[in-house]
C-alpha positions as a Markdown table, in Angstrom:
| # | Residue | x | y | z |
|---|---|---|---|---|
| 1 | Unk | 0.0 | 0.0 | 0.0 |
| 2 | Unk | 1.3 | 3.5 | -0.8 |
| 3 | Unk | 1.6 | 6.3 | 1.7 |
| 4 | Unk | 0.8 | 9.9 | 1.7 |
| 5 | Unk | 3.5 | 11.8 | -0.3 |
| 6 | Unk | 4.5 | 8.8 | -2.4 |
| 7 | Unk | 4.8 | 9.4 | -6.2 |
| 8 | Unk | 3.1 | 6.7 | -8.3 |
| 9 | Unk | 2.4 | 6.1 | -11.9 |
| 10 | Unk | -1.4 | 5.6 | -12.2 |
| 11 | Unk | -3.1 | 4.4 | -15.4 |
| 12 | Unk | -3.6 | 7.1 | -18.0 |
| 13 | Unk | -3.0 | 9.9 | -15.5 |
| 14 | Unk | 0.8 | 9.4 | -15.4 |
| 15 | Unk | 2.7 | 10.5 | -12.3 |
| 16 | Unk | 0.6 | 11.4 | -9.3 |
| 17 | Unk | 1.3 | 12.2 | -5.7 |
| 18 | Unk | -0.6 | 10.3 | -3.1 |
| 19 | Unk | -2.4 | 13.0 | -1.1 |
| 20 | Unk | -4.4 | 10.7 | 1.1 |
| 21 | Unk | -5.6 | 7.2 | 1.8 |
| 22 | Unk | -9.1 | 6.8 | 3.2 |
| 23 | Unk | -12.8 | 6.6 | 2.4 |
| 24 | Unk | -14.1 | 8.7 | -0.5 |
| 25 | Unk | -16.0 | 11.9 | 0.6 |
| 26 | Unk | -18.6 | 11.6 | -2.1 |
| 27 | Unk | -22.3 | 10.8 | -1.6 |
| 28 | Unk | -23.1 | 7.2 | -2.0 |
| 29 | Unk | -19.5 | 5.9 | -1.6 |
| 30 | Unk | -18.9 | 2.9 | 0.5 |
| 31 | Unk | -17.5 | 4.4 | 3.8 |
| 32 | Unk | -15.7 | 1.2 | 4.6 |
| 33 | Unk | -13.7 | 1.1 | 1.3 |
| 34 | Unk | -10.3 | 2.7 | 1.1 |
| 35 | Unk | -9.3 | 5.0 | -1.7 |
| 36 | Unk | -6.1 | 6.6 | -2.9 |
| 37 | Unk | -6.6 | 10.4 | -3.2 |
| 38 | Unk | -4.2 | 11.2 | -6.0 |
| 39 | Unk | -3.0 | 14.6 | -7.4 |
| 40 | Unk | -1.7 | 14.3 | -11.0 |
| 41 | Unk | 1.5 | 16.2 | -11.5 |
| 42 | Unk | 0.7 | 17.0 | -15.1 |
| 43 | Unk | -2.6 | 18.8 | -14.5 |
| 44 | Unk | -4.8 | 20.2 | -11.7 |
| 45 | Unk | -7.5 | 18.2 | -10.0 |
| 46 | Unk | -7.7 | 15.0 | -8.0 |
| 47 | Unk | -8.3 | 11.4 | -8.8 |
| 48 | Unk | -9.9 | 8.8 | -6.5 |
| 49 | Unk | -9.2 | 5.2 | -7.0 |
| 50 | Unk | -9.8 | 2.2 | -4.8 |
| 51 | Unk | -6.7 | 0.9 | -3.0 |
| 52 | Unk | -7.6 | -2.5 | -4.6 |
| 53 | Unk | -7.9 | -1.1 | -8.1 |
| 54 | Unk | -7.2 | -3.2 | -11.2 |
| 55 | Unk | -5.8 | -0.2 | -13.0 |
| 56 | Unk | -2.0 | -0.2 | -13.1 |
| 57 | Unk | -0.6 | 1.7 | -10.1 |
| 58 | Unk | 3.1 | 1.4 | -9.2 |
| 59 | Unk | 5.8 | 3.4 | -7.6 |
| 60 | Unk | 7.8 | 5.9 | -9.7 |
| 61 | Unk | 11.2 | 4.6 | -10.5 |
| 62 | Unk | 14.0 | 5.6 | -8.2 |
| 63 | Unk | 16.5 | 8.3 | -9.1 |
| 64 | Unk | 19.2 | 5.6 | -9.5 |
| 65 | Unk | 17.0 | 3.7 | -11.8 |
| 66 | Unk | 16.3 | 6.8 | -13.8 |
| 67 | Unk | 20.0 | 7.7 | -14.1 |
| 68 | Unk | 20.7 | 4.1 | -15.2 |
| 69 | Unk | 18.1 | 4.3 | -17.9 |
| 70 | Unk | 19.4 | 7.6 | -19.2 |
| 71 | Unk | 22.9 | 6.1 | -19.3 |
| 72 | Unk | 21.6 | 3.2 | -21.4 |
| 73 | Unk | 19.8 | 5.5 | -23.9 |
| 74 | Unk | 22.7 | 5.7 | -26.4 |
| 75 | Unk | 22.8 | 1.9 | -26.8 |
| 76 | Unk | 19.0 | 1.3 | -26.9 |
| 77 | Unk | 17.9 | 0.2 | -30.3 |
| 78 | Unk | 14.7 | 1.8 | -31.7 |
| 79 | Unk | 11.8 | -0.7 | -31.4 |
| 80 | Unk | 9.4 | -0.8 | -34.3 |
| 81 | Unk | 6.1 | -2.6 | -34.9 |
| 82 | Unk | 6.7 | -6.3 | -35.7 |
| 83 | Unk | 4.9 | -6.1 | -38.9 |
| 84 | Unk | 4.1 | -3.4 | -41.5 |
| 85 | Unk | 0.8 | -1.5 | -41.7 |
| 86 | Unk | -1.1 | 1.1 | -39.7 |
| 87 | Unk | -3.1 | -1.5 | -37.8 |
| 88 | Unk | 0.0 | -3.3 | -36.6 |
| 89 | Unk | 1.6 | 0.1 | -35.7 |
| 90 | Unk | -1.5 | 1.2 | -33.7 |
| 91 | Unk | -1.6 | -2.1 | -31.8 |
| 92 | Unk | 2.1 | -2.0 | -31.1 |
| 93 | Unk | 2.1 | 1.7 | -30.1 |
| 94 | Unk | -0.9 | 1.2 | -27.8 |
| 95 | Unk | 0.8 | -1.8 | -26.1 |
| 96 | Unk | 4.0 | 0.1 | -25.5 |
| 97 | Unk | 2.2 | 3.2 | -24.1 |
| 98 | Unk | -0.1 | 1.0 | -21.9 |
| 99 | Unk | 2.9 | -0.9 | -20.5 |
| 100 | Unk | 4.1 | 2.3 | -18.8 |
| 101 | Unk | 7.7 | 0.9 | -19.3 |
| 102 | Unk | 10.1 | 3.8 | -19.7 |
| 103 | Unk | 12.7 | 1.7 | -21.6 |
| 104 | Unk | 10.1 | 0.6 | -24.1 |
| 105 | Unk | 8.8 | 4.1 | -24.5 |
| 106 | Unk | 12.4 | 5.4 | -25.1 |
| 107 | Unk | 12.8 | 2.8 | -27.9 |
| 108 | Unk | 9.4 | 3.8 | -29.4 |
| 109 | Unk | 10.4 | 7.5 | -29.2 |
| 110 | Unk | 13.7 | 6.7 | -31.0 |
| 111 | Unk | 11.9 | 4.7 | -33.7 |
| 112 | Unk | 9.2 | 7.3 | -34.4 |
| 113 | Unk | 11.8 | 10.1 | -34.6 |
| 114 | Unk | 13.8 | 8.0 | -37.0 |
| 115 | Unk | 10.7 | 7.3 | -39.1 |
| 116 | Unk | 9.8 | 11.0 | -39.0 |
| 117 | Unk | 13.3 | 11.9 | -40.3 |
| 118 | Unk | 13.0 | 9.4 | -43.2 |
| 119 | Unk | 9.6 | 10.7 | -44.1 |
| 120 | Unk | 10.8 | 14.3 | -44.2 |
| 121 | Unk | 13.9 | 13.4 | -46.1 |
| 122 | Unk | 11.7 | 11.8 | -48.8 |
| 123 | Unk | 9.3 | 14.7 | -48.9 |
| 124 | Unk | 6.5 | 12.7 | -47.2 |
| 125 | Unk | 4.1 | 13.6 | -44.4 |
| 126 | Unk | 4.5 | 12.2 | -41.0 |
| 127 | Unk | 1.6 | 9.9 | -39.9 |
| 128 | Unk | -0.8 | 11.4 | -37.4 |
| 129 | Unk | -0.9 | 8.0 | -35.7 |
| 130 | Unk | 2.9 | 8.1 | -35.2 |
| 131 | Unk | 2.7 | 11.7 | -33.9 |
| 132 | Unk | -0.2 | 10.9 | -31.5 |
| 133 | Unk | 1.5 | 8.0 | -29.9 |
| 134 | Unk | 4.9 | 9.8 | -29.9 |
| 135 | Unk | 3.3 | 12.5 | -27.8 |
| 136 | Unk | 1.8 | 10.1 | -25.3 |
| 137 | Unk | 5.1 | 8.2 | -25.0 |
| 138 | Unk | 7.0 | 11.4 | -24.5 |
| 139 | Unk | 4.6 | 12.6 | -21.8 |
| 140 | Unk | 4.9 | 9.4 | -19.9 |
| 141 | Unk | 8.6 | 9.0 | -20.4 |
| 142 | Unk | 9.6 | 12.6 | -19.4 |
| 143 | Unk | 6.9 | 12.7 | -16.7 |
| 144 | Unk | 8.3 | 9.7 | -14.8 |
| 145 | Unk | 12.0 | 10.7 | -15.3 |
| 146 | Unk | 11.2 | 14.3 | -14.2 |
| 147 | Unk | 9.6 | 13.0 | -11.1 |
| 148 | Unk | 12.3 | 10.5 | -10.3 |
| 149 | Unk | 15.1 | 13.0 | -10.8 |
| 150 | Unk | 13.4 | 16.0 | -9.5 |
| 151 | Unk | 14.0 | 18.0 | -12.7 |
| 152 | Unk | 11.8 | 20.2 | -14.9 |
| 153 | Unk | 11.3 | 18.8 | -18.4 |
| 154 | Unk | 13.7 | 21.3 | -20.1 |
| 155 | Unk | 16.5 | 20.5 | -17.7 |
| 156 | Unk | 15.8 | 16.8 | -18.1 |
| 157 | Unk | 16.0 | 17.0 | -21.9 |
| 158 | Unk | 19.4 | 18.9 | -21.6 |
| 159 | Unk | 20.6 | 16.2 | -19.2 |
| 160 | Unk | 19.5 | 13.4 | -21.5 |
| 161 | Unk | 21.3 | 15.1 | -24.5 |
| 162 | Unk | 24.4 | 15.5 | -22.4 |
| 163 | Unk | 24.5 | 11.7 | -22.0 |
| 164 | Unk | 23.0 | 10.8 | -25.4 |
| 165 | Unk | 23.8 | 13.6 | -28.0 |
| 166 | Unk | 21.7 | 11.9 | -30.7 |
| 167 | Unk | 18.6 | 11.9 | -28.5 |
| 168 | Unk | 15.7 | 13.2 | -30.6 |
| 169 | Unk | 14.7 | 16.9 | -30.2 |
């Protein structure tokens, strides 16, 4: 069980701070059931979720794990969908984003930027699907690393590029 003040990754919300653990103060809620009262770091508001939720909720990686991942970025190979086509790409991108695995998201980010570079070099447009999932992967990737390392996104991007000069801009 998480404690007040813990940083967690929660479903589609991304990184949240646990603001409280207790019953929900909403009419009709079961007063015996415990809820996490979460404050998303990326937006205002509050999220209530049962302590026994089936939605993914896990601790944010440690600062050491984040530094280790950043150190591995230069060697990480881009990971592309296993088969061609938009449907395969959508299924693959969705699976990666829903995994909330920062290493897989880093591989996806590298792959989409490489794909974007090839398209632009050949005078083609970049797929909206690629762009949409790239944005989601970047939000989750940078969100968790920012929380783990206590850095704002711009400072984090500068730090990553100091370790991995070819990291996509």
